[in-house]
C-alpha positions in Angstrom: 138.2 69.4 155.0 140.0 66.3 153.9 137.0 64.1 154.6 135.0 65.8 151.8 135.3 64.3 148.3 133.9 65.1 144.8 131.9 62.4 143.0 130.1 62.3 139.7 126.4 61.3 139.9 127.1 58.2 137.8 129.8 57.0 140.2 127.3 56.6 143.1 124.6 54.8 141.1 124.1 51.1 140.6 124.2 51.1 136.8 126.5 54.1 136.4 124.1 55.9 134.1 120.6 57.2 133.8 117.5 55.7 132.2 114.8 57.5 130.3 111.1 56.9 131.2 108.4 55.2 129.2 107.0 57.1 126.2 103.3 56.4 126.8 100.2 58.6 127.0 98.6 59.4 130.3 95.0 58.2 131.0 92.5 59.1 133.6 93.5 58.1 137.1 92.5 54.5 137.8 93.3 52.9 141.1 93.7 49.6 139.3 96.4 51.0 137.0 99.9 52.3 137.8 100.1 55.9 138.8 102.0 57.9 136.1 104.7 60.3 137.3 105.2 63.2 134.9 107.3 66.4 135.1 104.1 68.3 135.9 103.4 66.1 138.9 106.6 67.1 140.6 106.6 70.3 142.7 109.6 72.6 142.9 110.3 71.3 146.5 110.6 67.7 145.3 107.2 66.5 146.5 104.4 65.2 144.3 101.3 67.2 143.5 98.7 64.6 144.1 95.7 66.7 143.0 95.8 65.9 139.3 97.6 62.5 139.0 97.1 60.3 136.0 97.6 56.6 135.3 99.4 54.8 132.6 98.0 51.8 130.6 100.8 50.2 128.7 102.0 46.6 128.5 105.6 47.7 129.3 104.7 50.0 132.3 106.0 47.6 134.9 109.5 47.9 133.4 109.5 51.6 134.5 108.4 51.3 138.1 110.5 53.3 140.5 112.3 51.5 143.3 113.4 52.9 146.7 116.5 55.0 146.4 115.7 56.0 142.8 115.9 59.7 141.9 114.4 61.2 138.8 115.3 64.5 137.0 113.3 66.6 134.6 115.2 66.7 131.3 113.4 69.3 129.3 111.2 72.3 129.4 110.9 75.1 131.9 111.1 72.6 134.7 114.4 71.2 133.7 116.4 70.2 136.8 113.4 69.5 138.9 114.0 66.3 140.9 112.0 63.7 142.9 113.5 61.1 145.3 111.5 57.9 145.7 111.4 56.2 149.0 108.2 54.1 148.4 105.9 56.2 150.5 104.0 57.5 147.5 103.0 54.1 146.3 103.9 52.4 142.9 105.0 55.0 140.4 105.9 54.6 136.7 108.1 57.4 135.5 107.4 59.1 132.2 109.6 59.8 129.2 110.6 63.3 130.0 112.2 62.1 133.3 115.6 60.5 133.7 116.1 57.9 136.5 119.2 57.2 138.5 119.3 54.3 140.9 121.5 55.3 143.8 123.9 52.8 145.4 123.4 52.7 149.2 126.8 51.0 149.6 128.5 54.2 148.1 126.3 57.0 149.5 123.3 57.7 151.8 120.8 57.9 148.9 118.6 60.4 150.7 121.3 63.0 150.8 120.8 63.4 147.0 117.2 64.5 147.8 118.6 67.4 149.8 121.6 68.0 147.5 119.4 68.6 144.5 117.8 71.5 146.4 121.0 73.2 147.2 122.4 76.3 145.6 125.4 74.3 144.2 122.9 72.1 142.3 120.9 75.0 140.9 124.2 76.7 139.8 125.2 73.6 138.0 121.8 73.3 136.2 122.2 76.8 134.9 125.8 76.1 133.7 124.9 73.0 131.7 121.4 73.8 130.4 121.9 73.6 126.6 118.4 74.2 125.4 118.2 77.1 122.9 114.6 77.9 123.4 113.6 75.5 126.2 115.7 73.7 128.8 117.4 70.4 128.0 119.8 68.2 130.0 120.3 64.7 128.8 121.2 61.5 130.8 124.9 61.7 130.0 125.2 65.2 131.3 123.3 64.4 134.5 125.6 61.4 135.1 128.6 63.8 135.0 127.1 66.1 137.6 129.7 66.9 140.3 128.6 66.2 143.9 130.8 67.1 146.9 130.0 65.0 149.9 131.5 64.3 153.3 132.3 60.9 154.7 129.4 58.4 155.1 129.0 59.0 158.8 128.5 62.7 158.3 126.1 62.0 155.4 124.0 59.9 157.8 124.0 62.7 160.4 122.9 65.3 157.8 120.1 63.1 156.5 118.9 62.4 160.1 118.7 66.1 160.9 116.9 67.2 157.7 114.6 64.1 157.7 113.4 65.0 161.2 112.3 68.4 159.9 110.6 66.7 156.9 108.8 64.3 159.2 107.4 67.3 161.2 106.2 68.9 158.0 104.6 65.7 156.8 102.8 65.3 160.1 101.4 68.8 159.9 100.2 68.2 156.3 98.4 65.0 157.4 96.8 66.8 160.3 95.4 69.4 157.9 93.9 66.7 155.7 92.2 65.2 158.8 90.8 68.6 159.8 89.6 69.2 156.2 87.8 65.8 156.2 86.2 66.5 159.6 84.9 69.8 158.3 83.5 68.3 155.1 81.9 65.5 157.1 80.1 68.1 159.3 79.0 70.0 156.2 77.6 66.9 154.6 75.7 66.0 157.8 74.2 69.5 158.3 73.4 70.5 154.7 73.1 67.3 152.7 71.9 64.5 154.9 69.7 66.7 157.1 68.6 69.2 154.4 65.1 70.6 155.0 62.3 70.5 152.4 61.7 74.3 152.7 65.2 75.3 151.8 65.5 77.4 148.7 67.3 76.6 145.5 69.3 79.6 144.1 71.8 80.3 141.3 75.3 80.1 142.8 76.2 83.4 141.1 73.6 85.2 143.2 75.0 83.8 146.5 78.6 84.9 146.1 80.6 87.8 144.8 83.0 87.1 142.0 86.1 89.2 141.7 88.1 89.1 138.4 91.8 88.9 138.4 94.1 91.4 136.8 97.4 92.2 135.2 100.0 94.7 136.4 100.7 97.8 134.4 104.1 98.4 136.1 107.5 97.3 134.8 108.6 93.7 135.3 111.2 94.8 137.8 108.7 96.6 140.0 106.2 93.8 139.6 108.4 91.0 140.8 110.1 92.8 143.6 107.2 93.9 145.7 105.7 93.0 149.0 102.2 91.8 148.1 102.1 88.1 147.1 100.8 87.4 143.6 98.9 84.2 142.9 99.1 82.5 139.5 97.2 79.5 138.2 100.3 77.3 138.9 100.3 78.4 142.5 96.6 77.4 142.8 97.3 74.0 141.3 100.2 73.3 143.6 98.1 74.3 146.7 94.8 72.8 145.6 92.4 72.1 148.4 94.5 73.9 151.0 95.4 77.3 152.4 98.2 79.1 150.5 100.3 81.6 152.4 102.9 82.7 149.8 104.0 82.3 146.3 107.3 82.9 144.4 106.0 86.2 142.9 104.9 89.5 144.4 103.8 92.9 143.4 104.6 96.2 145.1 101.9 98.2 146.9 102.4 101.0 144.4 102.3 98.6 141.5 99.1 97.1 142.8 97.4 100.5 143.0 98.4 101.2 139.4 97.2 97.9 137.9 94.0 96.1 137.3 95.0 93.5 139.9 92.7 93.0 142.9 93.8 92.3 146.5 91.6 89.6 148.2 91.3 89.3 152.0 92.2 86.5 154.2 90.0 83.4 153.9 88.8 84.3 150.4 88.8 81.5 147.8 90.6 81.8 144.5 89.5 79.4 141.7 91.1 78.8 138.4 88.9 79.9 135.5 91.1 79.0 132.6 93.1 75.9 131.7 93.1 73.7 134.8 89.5 74.9 135.6 88.2 74.2 139.1 91.5 74.1 141.0 91.1 76.3 144.0 92.8 77.4 147.3 92.0 79.5 150.3 94.1 82.5 151.3 95.7 82.6 154.7 96.7 86.3 154.1 95.7 89.0 151.6 96.9 88.3 148.1 96.5 89.6 144.6 95.9 87.2 141.7 96.1 86.9 137.9 93.3 87.3 135.3 93.1 83.6 134.6 91.4 83.2 138.0 88.3 84.3 140.0 88.2 85.5 143.6 85.2 84.2 145.4 83.7 86.1 148.3 80.4 85.2 150.1 77.8 88.0 150.2 77.8 87.5 154.0 80.6 86.3 156.3 79.9 82.7 155.7 83.1 81.9 153.8 83.5 78.3 155.0 79.9 77.3 154.2 80.2 78.5 150.6 83.7 76.9 150.3 82.2 73.5 151.0 79.1 74.1 149.1 81.1 75.0 146.0 84.1 72.7 146.1 82.7 69.6 147.6 79.5 69.4 145.6 79.4 71.7 142.6 83.0 71.8 141.2 82.1 69.1 138.7 79.2 71.2 137.3 81.5 74.1 136.8 84.2 72.0 135.1 81.7 70.2 132.8 80.3 73.7 131.7 83.7 75.0 130.7 84.3 75.7 127.1 87.0 77.1 124.8 88.8 76.3 121.6 92.3 76.4 123.1 91.8 76.5 126.9 88.9 75.4 129.0 87.3 78.5 130.4 84.5 79.4 132.9 82.8 82.8 133.1 80.4 84.6 135.4 77.5 83.0 133.4 78.9 79.6 134.3 78.3 80.3 138.0 74.8 81.5 137.2 74.0 78.1 135.7 74.8 76.2 138.9 71.9 75.9 141.4 72.6 75.5 145.1 70.4 74.7 148.1 70.5 77.3 150.8 68.8 77.2 154.2 66.1 79.8 154.7 67.4 80.7 158.2 70.9 82.3 158.0 71.4 81.5 161.7 71.8 77.9 160.7 74.8 78.8 158.5 76.2 81.1 161.2 76.2 78.3 163.7 78.0 76.0 161.2 80.6 78.7 160.7 81.2 79.0 164.4 81.6 75.2 164.8 84.2 74.7 162.0 86.1 77.9 162.4 88.5 76.3 165.0 89.3 73.6 162.3 90.4 76.3 159.8 92.3 78.3 162.5 94.3 75.2 163.3 95.0 74.5 159.6 96.3 78.1 159.2 98.5 77.7 162.3 99.8 74.4 160.9 100.5 76.1 157.5 102.4 78.9 159.2 104.5 76.3 161.1 105.1 74.3 157.9 106.5 77.5 156.2 108.8 78.1 159.2 110.1 74.5 159.2 110.7 74.7 155.4 112.7 77.9 155.9 114.7 76.3 158.7 115.4 73.2 156.6 116.4 75.1 153.5 118.6 77.6 155.4 120.3 74.7 157.3 120.9 72.6 154.2 123.7 74.6 152.6 125.4 75.1 156.0 125.4 71.3 156.7 126.4 70.5 153.1 129.3 72.9 153.2 130.5 71.9 156.7 129.8 75.4 158.0 127.6 73.9 160.7 129.3 71.3 162.8 127.4 68.3 163.9 
């Protein structure tokens, strides 16, 4: 393949080197301030987790604004090597000090191909080979600039980007459709149970209306634990999938290991909420999953899971979060749920009717999530074949 050539990252950038982000503290998110991009805001797939974004309030913040065709890399910690390509769609972003920015030169390379290259096995292998952190990962700007990248001629780069971008566009469209469906369901809930609430409805402790299921820890060996067939949900998985259905995670536990542990298996449509650390983050399950002891599983006493989902997350999450306590980590307990009062219709048929009306919304969301997972798998399996030239265009 004579048309393929090896470059160093620094050779295909505008300045030939990387730049470290601003060393400034994060502040509460404010639409009137710049959004602060930190390592923790970047998901493993290179997207932004928009559920816990912060802002930055510093006189020099504008000097660290990302521009289209910039790519940033995590330089330290367990997330070293994580990358994010900026195309402007996520709004104005100021990159933080533990990120290193490279401005890609569109005259030398199709910038977007780096977005895909940094999710290839070749890239991951290189990260492992150069990571020089003794106790925590560490890769500096000079090392990143020396990263070898084998690329085809520009025409083929454009073709590869076009194919992979079309899959990304489909994934993004499905995500946006899910957000619209969530908004429609919440609007319907607000109309039925907030705006049109009846005076004779009863106020009850939330803890009496739901069944709380505690998480667990496996008692099997690490090898058996991580090589099973039942997905295992951690606090990080919940944060990354906040406000949406989650269908898988990177960890699993065997059926046998689950039976010999304190872990619980929750059914489809159950809610899992973080009870420690990032208190109040939650997700819904699109398939049965086990979960860790830093979380609670929430099951309605009846079959009205969607009603209690909106009752809790749309209108009472703030109460749970404000009641959290702990010297090291914020924590909520079963007593916390007892202290939250909720308004419940006296006639359960009213809730049943609501469930029937919004069930199609959630069914469509689950279908979309399944399709998203399929498209991601197609994209990720196609990427190395396109990058290596195995698949001809």
